[in-house]
N, C-alpha and C positions, 0 to 999 in steps of 0.2 A: 553521190548516193552515201549514203548513211551507214556506220558497222554501228553493228550492238556495242552496246557493252560488255557484256554475257559474250560474244564471240571473239575478242582480243585477249591475252593476256594481261596487258595491262589495268585492262575494264576490272580482270577477276581481283587484280591486287588492290586496286583503286576501290573496288566494293568491301573486299574481305578487309582492307584496314578502317572503313569508316564503319562498318559492322563493329570490328574490334573496339574501337577509340569509342562508339555509343557502347558496348556491351559496358567498360571501361567505368564510363560517367554514369551508366545505370548503378552500377553494383554500389560505385560510390557516395552515390542520392541513396540508395536501398541503405546501406550500413549507414550513413548518418542518421538518418530518422529512425530507424532501429533503434541504434544508442539513446536517441532522444527519449524514444520513447521507453526505454529501458530504465535512462534516469529517471525520466517521471513516476514510474511506477512504482520503482524499487523506493521510491523518499514517499510515497502513496504509501507504499505498503508499509513503511517503516513508520509513518505518524500513526494508520490505520492497526497496527501492533500497539504500540503504545496506547491508542486511546480504549482497545481493548482491556490493557490489561490494568490499566484504569478503573475502565469498568467493573471488570472482575473483583477487583482489589476492593472498589466503592462496596460492593453489593457481599462480598462478605464480611466487611464491616460491620454494615448495616445490619445483617444477619445475627452477627456475635452482640451486637447489642442488643439487637429487640431481644435477643436470648437474655441475656443480662439482667435487662428491664424485667422479663416476665419470672424472674428467680428471685430478683434480690429486689423488686419493686414492692411485691408485700408485705417483705420486712422491716423494707426501712418505713412503709406503713405503720404495722404494728410496734415498731423499735422509736416512732414521735409518737404514738398514742401511749405508750408506756409511760415514755418520759414526761409528758403531759399530764398523765396521774400523779404520779408523782410529784414531780414538781409544784401542783397547784393546791 
């Protein structure tokens, strides 16, 4: 006649130990996966942040140069015209 594992105190100890070790193994595996995800996402976030900064800077410089070109473009054309007229 077989005795149920749950009915014997030694069975409870075996089940408890197996559950505890399963819990610990799962916790370690989960922590490792979590750390890997955090490392990857942190580096991705840093690269993405750098790209955004470069883009914002490029956009700002382009706008600034565009405004300067508008402002001084006509003056440059006038100066060239006047210089060509006086040197001819």
